[in-house]
Each structure stands twice: as C-alpha cells, then as structure tokens.
C-alpha positions as CSV (number, residue, x, y, z in Angstrom):
1,M,-18.6,-5.5,-9.6
2,N,-17.7,-2.8,-7.1
3,V,-14.1,-3.4,-6.3
4,G,-14.0,-0.7,-3.6
5,S,-16.6,-2.4,-1.3
6,K,-16.1,-1.3,2.3
7,K,-17.4,-4.6,3.7
8,R,-14.9,-7.2,4.8
9,E,-17.2,-10.0,3.8
10,D,-17.2,-8.8,0.2
11,W,-13.5,-9.0,0.1
12,E,-12.9,-12.2,1.9
13,K,-15.5,-14.3,0.1
14,D,-14.8,-13.0,-3.5
15,E,-12.0,-14.8,-5.3
16,Y,-11.7,-11.9,-7.8
17,R,-11.1,-9.4,-5.0
18,L,-8.7,-11.7,-3.2
19,A,-6.7,-12.1,-6.4
20,L,-6.6,-8.3,-6.8
21,L,-5.1,-8.0,-3.3
22,S,-2.5,-10.6,-4.1
23,I,-1.6,-9.0,-7.5
24,W,-1.4,-5.5,-6.0
25,R,1.0,-6.8,-3.3
26,S,3.1,-8.8,-5.8
27,T,3.7,-5.7,-7.8
28,G,5.1,-3.8,-4.8
29,V,2.1,-1.8,-3.7
30,K,2.3,-1.2,0.0
31,N,-0.6,-2.1,2.4
32,A,-1.4,1.6,3.0
33,D,-1.9,2.1,-0.7
34,I,-3.8,-1.1,-1.1
35,A,-6.2,0.2,1.6
36,K,-6.8,3.3,-0.5
37,Q,-7.5,1.2,-3.6
38,M,-10.0,-0.8,-1.5
39,G,-11.7,2.3,-0.3
40,V,-10.9,1.7,3.4
41,T,-8.5,3.2,5.9
42,Y,-5.1,1.6,6.6
43,K,-6.3,0.9,10.2
44,T,-9.3,-1.0,8.8
45,L,-7.1,-3.1,6.5
46,K,-4.9,-4.0,9.4
47,E,-7.9,-5.1,11.4
48,W,-9.2,-7.2,8.4
49,I,-5.8,-8.8,8.1
50,R,-6.0,-9.9,11.8
51,E,-9.6,-11.0,11.5
52,S,-9.7,-12.6,8.1
53,P,-7.4,-15.5,7.2
54,A,-8.4,-15.2,3.5
55,I,-7.4,-11.5,3.2
56,K,-4.2,-12.2,5.2
57,E,-3.3,-15.2,2.9
58,A,-4.0,-13.2,-0.3
59,L,-1.6,-10.4,0.9
60,E,1.1,-12.9,2.1
61,T,0.9,-14.8,-1.2
62,G,1.4,-11.5,-3.1
63,K,4.3,-10.6,-0.9
64,A,6.0,-14.0,-1.4
65,E,5.7,-13.5,-5.1
66,L,7.2,-10.1,-4.8
67,V,10.1,-11.5,-2.8
68,K,10.7,-14.1,-5.5
69,K,10.8,-11.5,-8.2
70,L,13.2,-9.3,-6.2
71,A,15.5,-12.3,-5.5
72,G,15.5,-13.1,-9.2
73,A,16.4,-9.6,-10.1
74,M,19.1,-9.4,-7.5
75,A,20.6,-12.7,-8.8
76,Q,20.5,-11.4,-12.4
77,R,22.3,-8.2,-11.2
78,A,24.8,-10.2,-9.2
79,F,25.7,-12.5,-12.1
80,G,25.4,-9.9,-14.8
81,I,22.9,-10.0,-17.6
82,E,22.7,-9.9,-21.4
83,Y,19.8,-8.3,-23.1
84,E,18.8,-7.3,-26.6
85,E,18.1,-3.7,-27.3
86,V,16.0,-2.8,-30.4
87,K,16.6,0.6,-32.0
88,T,14.1,1.9,-34.5
89,T,15.1,4.7,-36.8
90,V,12.7,6.4,-39.2
91,L,14.5,7.1,-42.4
92,G,11.8,9.0,-44.2
93,D,8.6,8.9,-46.1
94,V,7.8,6.2,-48.7
95,R,7.6,7.6,-52.2
96,K,6.2,6.4,-55.5
97,G,7.9,8.5,-58.1
98,S,7.7,12.0,-56.8
99,K,4.6,11.5,-54.6
100,V,4.7,10.6,-50.9
101,V,2.7,7.5,-50.0
102,E,0.4,8.7,-47.2
103,N,0.9,7.2,-43.7
104,Q,4.0,5.1,-44.7
105,Q,7.6,5.6,-43.7
106,T,10.8,3.7,-44.3
107,V,12.1,2.3,-41.0
108,K,15.5,0.8,-40.0
109,I,15.4,-1.7,-37.1
110,E,18.7,-2.6,-35.4
111,K,19.1,-5.3,-32.7
112,V,22.1,-5.0,-30.4
113,T,23.1,-7.4,-27.7
114,K,24.3,-5.5,-24.6
115,R,25.6,-6.8,-21.3
116,Y,25.5,-5.5,-17.8
117,P,28.6,-6.8,-15.9
118,P,28.2,-8.6,-12.5
119,D,27.6,-6.2,-9.7
120,V,30.0,-6.7,-6.8
121,G,27.6,-5.0,-4.3
122,A,24.8,-7.4,-5.3
123,L,27.2,-10.4,-5.0
124,C,28.3,-9.4,-1.5
125,F,24.7,-8.8,-0.4
126,M,23.6,-12.2,-1.6
127,L,26.5,-14.1,-0.2
128,T,26.3,-12.4,3.2
129,N,22.6,-13.3,3.4
130,L,22.6,-16.7,1.8
131,D,25.8,-18.0,3.5
132,P,26.5,-15.8,6.6
133,D,28.8,-18.4,8.2
134,N,31.3,-18.0,5.4
135,W,30.6,-14.5,4.2
136,K,30.3,-12.1,7.1
137,N,29.8,-8.4,6.7
138,R,30.8,-7.7,10.3
139,R,33.9,-7.7,12.4
140,N,34.4,-10.0,15.4
141,T,34.5,-7.8,18.4
142,D,34.9,-10.4,21.2
143,A,37.4,-9.2,23.8
144,N,38.3,-10.7,27.1
145,V,39.8,-8.3,29.5
146,T,40.9,-9.5,32.9
147,G,42.6,-7.6,35.8
148,A,42.6,-4.0,36.8
149,L,44.0,-1.2,34.6
150,P,46.0,1.5,36.4
151,V,44.7,5.0,36.3
152,V,47.3,7.6,35.7
153,I,46.6,11.4,35.9
154,T,49.3,13.6,34.5
155,G,49.7,17.3,34.0
156,S,46.8,18.4,36.2
157,D,47.7,21.3,38.4
158,D,44.1,22.0,39.2
159,L,44.0,19.1,41.6
160,E,46.5,20.5,44.1
161,D,45.3,22.3,47.2
C-alpha cells in the first residue's frame, strides 16, 4: 500500500491511512509534518481538512488523544510520581576454571524506587485552568475614577514670556 498517495480520496476512504493520521497526531506530530509524511503540501492538507470530514475527524481524534496524554502527564507532575529505576552492571566474564565462557557475562541488576516530588508550577497551572473562579493567576484591575484631577505644573521657567 502506498501510504504517500497524493489523492484525497485514497486517504479519506482508507481506514488504515485514517488511523495513521490519528496516530501521527496523537504522538504530537504537527499538521505541517503530517503533510510531509503524506507526500502533500501543508496547504493541500488544510484544504483536505476543510473538504473531508473523515480526514478532519481522524486528526481531531488524534489531537484529543494527545491532549489526554498531556493532561495525564501534567497531573502526574503536579502530584509527584514514583517510578522504578533498573540499573544493570556487568561484573565480568563467566569462567569455568581458568577459561572464559564465550558470550556470557555476570550481571548485577538493582531495582531502586525513586520519587519526583510534586511540582508547584504544575499544580498552579492546573488549578488556574480547572478552577479559575477560585484560583486566579491575575490581579483585579477594576478602578472607578470620578471627578476631575487638578493639573499642576511646577518648576517650568520655559513657559514664561
């Protein structure tokens, strides 16, 4: 199958190609780069998105999946995360008596649990976006000014005739 077909009909009627569009978008590939992978110009892809509900839906589905992944990663970062790190150390060759056994080595494997602490910046970002009424990232600049303010000019000798 020629993935890089330059015919819109080949892309909008082929479930495999539509799935590719969705997967590409869900992994963070931008539309301009998707167009290159399709073998068309960015302008052509934009036209196809306007004209083809199937292509538009495939890209929107991929974008929605990407947003879910990013939101999950942001939440993990905000709350902190534990993860297991595996460290492999090669200790040396395996020996039988004084001879080295070919293609075999002694290996030590260590598993260590590590933790990233909660990230205050991620917490603030999520709260200001999820609950803006209670967590604002802006100052209230409402001001009511009534009446006229006097204008006073002082120390200006240049104004005298």
